[in-house]
N, C-alpha and C positions, 0 to 999 in steps of 0.2 A: 821730648817735648812735655812739657809740664801740665798737669792738669788746669793748673790756673791759665796758661797760656791757651790752652784748648777751649777754655770757656771764653776767654776774653775774644778769640776768633769767632766765637758763637753770636756775641752780642755786638749791635752796633752802638755808636755813640749816644743815640737817643735810648739805650736799653731794651730795644726791640731785637728779637731772634732774627738773624739774617736767613732770609730763605734759600738762599745758596748754600747755606750751611746745613742744610736739612735734606741733604742727598740720599740719605737711607730712610727717609720717612715718606709714606705714601702720601699723595696729595688729597686734600679733600675732595670727595666726590663732586663730578660737574653738577652745577646749578644747585647745589646745598651751600649753605652757609649757617652759622652759629654765631649768636651773639647774646648779650646780657640786656634784659629789659627790666630795668631796676636792679634787683637782685636774681631775677629769675633766669635761666638759659633757656633761650629760644632758638629752636631749629627752623629754618626757612628753606623752602624749595621753590624755585623760579618765582621770587617775589613774594610768596606767600607763606605766612607763618603757620607751621602744620604740627607743631609739636613742643611742649614747654615742660620743663621740670622747674617746680617751684623750690624756694629756700626750705619750705616745710616738707618737701620731699612728696608731694603731689605730680602726678603725672597727667597733663593734659593734652588731648589731640584733638586736631580739626575733625576727624573722623573716628569710626570705632576703633578701640584697641581689640586685639585678637589675642586670647591665651591659648596656648597649647596648640597652636597651628603649625603648619610645615612650611618651609623656605624652600 
């Protein structure tokens, strides 16, 4: 199968990636979503915006940002 055919099978008629075609990609974690707000990328958890990365590179969080912590 050609690479062009593989790409065509990945994209639907609207230009969207078909979810079923992403069987080797982990799903977005439960209760999380990400979307653009203007040009900024905003991460939302359970309906609350909690984290934003601006087009200028600023990182904005609803709560504290911890550096050098452990997970």
